[in-house]
C-alpha positions as CSV (number, residue, x, y, z in Angstrom):
1,M,44.0,59.7,59.1
2,A,42.3,57.6,61.8
3,D,42.9,54.4,59.8
4,T,46.6,55.2,59.5
5,Q,46.9,55.8,63.3
6,S,45.1,52.5,63.9
7,A,47.4,50.6,61.6
8,Q,50.5,52.1,63.3
9,K,49.6,50.5,66.6
10,H,50.0,47.0,65.4
11,A,53.4,45.2,65.9
12,I,52.5,42.6,63.3
13,E,50.1,42.9,60.4
14,V,49.5,39.8,58.2
15,D,47.2,40.8,55.3
16,D,45.7,38.2,53.0
17,V,48.9,36.1,53.0
18,T,49.0,33.0,50.7
19,M,52.1,30.8,50.4
20,I,52.5,28.6,47.4
21,F,55.2,25.9,46.9
22,N,55.8,24.2,43.6
23,M,56.4,20.5,44.1
24,A,57.6,18.1,41.5
25,S,54.8,15.8,40.4
26,E,57.1,12.8,40.4
27,Q,60.0,11.6,42.6
28,L,63.4,12.1,41.1
29,N,66.5,10.1,42.4
30,N,69.2,12.7,41.7
31,L,70.0,16.2,40.5
32,K,71.1,14.9,37.0
33,E,67.8,13.3,36.4
34,Y,66.1,16.6,37.5
35,F,68.0,18.7,35.0
36,I,67.6,16.2,32.1
37,K,63.8,16.3,32.6
38,L,63.9,20.0,33.0
39,A,65.8,20.5,29.7
40,K,63.4,18.1,27.9
41,H,60.4,20.0,29.3
42,E,59.3,16.7,30.9
43,L,59.3,18.1,34.5
44,F,55.9,19.1,35.8
45,F,55.0,20.7,39.1
46,T,51.9,20.8,41.2
47,E,51.0,23.7,43.5
48,F,50.9,23.2,47.2
49,R,49.2,26.0,49.1
50,A,50.7,26.0,52.6
51,L,48.8,29.1,53.6
52,K,45.5,30.4,52.1
53,H,44.5,34.1,52.5
54,I,45.6,34.4,56.2
55,S,44.9,37.8,57.9
56,F,45.5,38.8,61.5
57,T,47.1,41.6,63.5
58,V,49.1,41.5,66.8
59,D,49.4,44.5,69.1
60,P,52.7,45.4,70.9
61,G,53.1,43.4,74.1
62,E,50.6,40.7,73.1
63,T,51.5,37.0,73.6
64,V,50.0,34.9,70.8
65,G,50.2,31.1,70.3
66,L,49.9,29.5,66.9
67,V,48.4,26.0,67.1
68,G,47.7,23.3,64.5
69,T,48.6,19.8,63.6
70,N,51.8,18.9,61.8
71,G,52.0,20.4,58.3
72,S,49.2,22.9,59.0
73,G,51.3,25.9,58.0
74,K,52.3,27.3,61.5
75,S,56.1,27.3,60.9
76,T,55.6,28.7,57.4
77,M,53.6,31.6,58.9
78,L,56.4,32.2,61.4
79,K,59.1,32.2,58.7
80,I,57.1,34.8,56.7
81,I,56.8,37.0,59.8
82,A,60.5,36.6,60.5
83,G,61.4,37.6,57.0
84,V,62.9,34.2,56.1
85,L,60.2,33.6,53.4
86,E,58.4,36.0,51.1
87,P,54.7,35.3,50.7
88,S,53.4,34.4,47.3
89,E,50.4,36.7,47.7
90,G,49.5,39.4,50.3
91,S,51.8,41.2,52.7
92,C,53.3,41.0,56.2
93,T,54.5,44.0,58.1
94,V,56.6,43.8,61.4
95,R,57.5,46.9,63.4
96,G,60.6,46.7,65.5
97,N,63.6,44.4,65.8
98,I,62.9,40.6,65.7
99,A,64.5,37.8,67.7
100,P,63.6,34.7,65.6
101,L,64.1,31.5,67.6
102,I,63.5,29.3,64.5
103,E,65.6,26.3,63.6
104,L,68.1,27.1,66.3
105,G,71.7,26.7,65.2
106,A,71.0,27.1,61.5
107,G,73.6,29.9,61.3
108,F,76.4,28.0,62.9
109,D,79.6,26.6,61.4
110,M,79.9,23.1,62.9
111,E,83.7,23.0,62.2
112,L,84.3,26.1,64.5
113,T,84.3,26.1,68.3
114,A,81.4,27.2,70.4
115,R,83.4,30.4,71.3
116,E,83.9,31.2,67.6
117,N,80.3,30.5,66.8
118,I,79.0,32.8,69.5
119,Y,80.7,35.7,67.7
120,L,79.6,34.4,64.3
121,N,76.0,33.9,65.2
122,G,75.9,37.2,67.1
123,S,77.1,39.0,64.0
124,L,74.4,37.3,61.9
125,L,71.8,38.6,64.4
126,G,73.2,42.2,64.0
127,Y,75.3,42.4,67.2
128,T,78.7,44.1,67.1
129,R,81.8,42.2,68.2
130,E,82.1,44.7,71.1
131,F,78.6,43.9,72.2
132,I,79.2,40.1,72.1
133,K,82.4,40.6,74.0
134,E,80.6,42.6,76.7
135,H,77.9,40.0,77.1
136,F,80.0,36.9,76.4
137,D,80.1,35.6,80.0
138,E,76.4,36.1,80.3
139,I,75.7,34.0,77.2
140,V,78.0,31.2,78.3
141,E,76.6,31.2,81.8
142,F,73.0,30.9,80.5
143,A,74.0,28.1,78.1
144,E,75.8,26.3,80.9
145,L,78.6,25.2,78.5
146,R,81.7,27.0,79.8
147,D,83.7,23.7,80.0
148,F,83.1,23.0,76.3
149,L,83.8,26.5,74.8
150,D,86.8,25.4,72.7
151,M,85.3,22.2,71.4
152,P,84.2,22.1,67.7
153,L,80.4,22.4,67.5
154,K,80.2,19.2,65.4
155,N,80.9,17.3,68.7
156,Y,77.9,18.9,70.4
157,S,74.5,17.4,70.7
158,S,71.6,19.2,69.1
159,G,70.4,20.2,72.5
160,M,73.7,21.8,73.4
161,V,73.7,23.8,70.1
162,A,70.2,25.0,70.8
163,R,71.3,26.2,74.2
164,I,73.9,28.5,72.7
165,A,71.6,29.7,70.0
166,F,68.8,30.5,72.5
167,A,71.3,32.3,74.8
168,I,72.6,34.5,72.0
169,A,69.2,35.4,70.5
170,T,67.7,36.4,73.8
171,I,70.7,38.3,75.2
172,T,68.8,41.6,74.6
173,E,65.1,42.4,74.9
174,P,63.6,42.4,71.3
175,D,60.5,44.1,70.1
176,V,59.2,40.9,68.6
177,L,60.2,37.4,69.8
178,I,59.3,34.5,67.6
179,V,59.5,31.0,69.2
180,D,59.1,27.8,67.2
181,E,59.4,24.6,69.2
182,T,62.5,26.0,70.9
183,L,61.5,24.7,74.3
184,S,61.3,21.1,73.1
185,V,65.1,20.7,73.0
186,G,67.4,20.0,75.8
187,D,66.7,18.6,79.3
188,V,63.6,19.6,81.3
189,F,65.6,21.9,83.5
190,F,66.9,23.9,80.6
191,Q,63.5,24.0,79.0
192,H,62.2,25.6,82.3
193,K,65.1,28.1,82.2
194,C,64.1,29.1,78.6
195,E,60.5,29.4,79.5
196,E,61.4,31.6,82.5
197,R,63.4,34.0,80.2
198,I,60.5,34.1,77.7
199,R,58.1,34.8,80.7
200,H,60.5,37.7,81.7
201,F,60.0,39.2,78.3
202,I,56.2,38.8,78.5
203,D,56.0,40.3,81.9
204,S,57.9,43.4,80.7
205,G,54.8,44.2,78.7
206,S,56.9,45.7,75.8
207,V,57.8,42.5,73.9
208,T,55.4,41.0,71.4
209,V,55.7,37.2,71.5
210,L,54.6,34.7,68.8
211,F,54.8,31.2,70.2
212,V,54.4,27.8,68.4
213,S,54.4,24.5,70.4
214,H,52.7,21.1,70.0
215,D,52.3,21.2,73.8
216,I,48.9,22.8,74.1
217,E,49.2,23.1,77.9
218,Q,52.3,25.2,77.4
219,V,50.5,27.5,74.9
220,E,47.8,28.0,77.5
221,R,50.3,28.6,80.2
222,I,52.3,31.2,78.2
223,C,49.9,32.9,75.9
224,D,46.8,35.1,76.2
225,R,45.5,34.6,72.7
226,A,45.7,31.8,70.2
227,I,45.4,31.5,66.4
228,W,44.5,28.1,65.0
229,I,45.8,27.3,61.5
230,E,44.8,24.0,59.9
231,K,45.7,22.8,56.4
232,G,46.7,26.4,55.5
233,D,43.4,27.9,56.6
234,L,42.9,30.2,59.6
235,R,40.4,28.2,61.6
236,M,40.0,30.3,64.7
237,D,41.4,33.4,66.5
238,G,40.5,34.3,70.0
239,P,41.2,33.8,73.8
240,V,43.7,31.1,74.3
241,G,41.4,28.9,76.4
242,E,38.6,28.9,73.8
243,V,40.9,28.2,70.8
244,C,42.8,25.4,72.6
245,E,39.6,23.8,73.7
246,A,38.2,23.8,70.1
247,Y,41.6,22.5,68.9
248,R,41.4,19.6,71.3
249,N,37.8,18.8,70.4
250,Q,38.7,18.0,66.8
251,F,40.4,14.8,68.1
252,N,37.3,13.7,70.1
């Protein structure tokens, strides 16, 4: 009974998670070539283990940074936690509603206007039309794009698209906020604005934050704890200062 009560306190539980991708052992130039080789049983795959037996827990209200070099498995881990990917082995449990700031703008229709996309993306995140209508001005004001609302999104820069996506995803306080390199888009003033909103969630004490950034100083500034994943292995988990120092030392 005590173990059950202990488990219930965690906002996130990652238990022995392994993620395997099957990669074609040779480069194919087009889809036709792929299906011909597949039909002739001449197509072979090699296993790539993006994550290997990763386990950790995160308590409600904790702010945890994931660090690692490019291709280390950080983003794959976030996508499993967000429910975008299913692990090949192990399990991942998240308690509460999630605001995943991953690949901002992925749920947009570039032919539609910004106004239409706010309603579209909001519905994908589970908001009702009435809720979006009620908070529409707040979303637009935060994104600072009122003069471009009726312009097709295909004419927007990637930074402008990210502004709208961030404003929609953070219009309510989630139980779990997942941030993957979101603050690297847009100008420095908007990056600061995004960081302030994330800081507001952190200061509330009720939002669990998972944060990925290549900016180690930003991780140290925002997070209390860090998890270092390298080449699919969990290298270190502990206080943010200690983990980031060890991460830096690998380059010395």
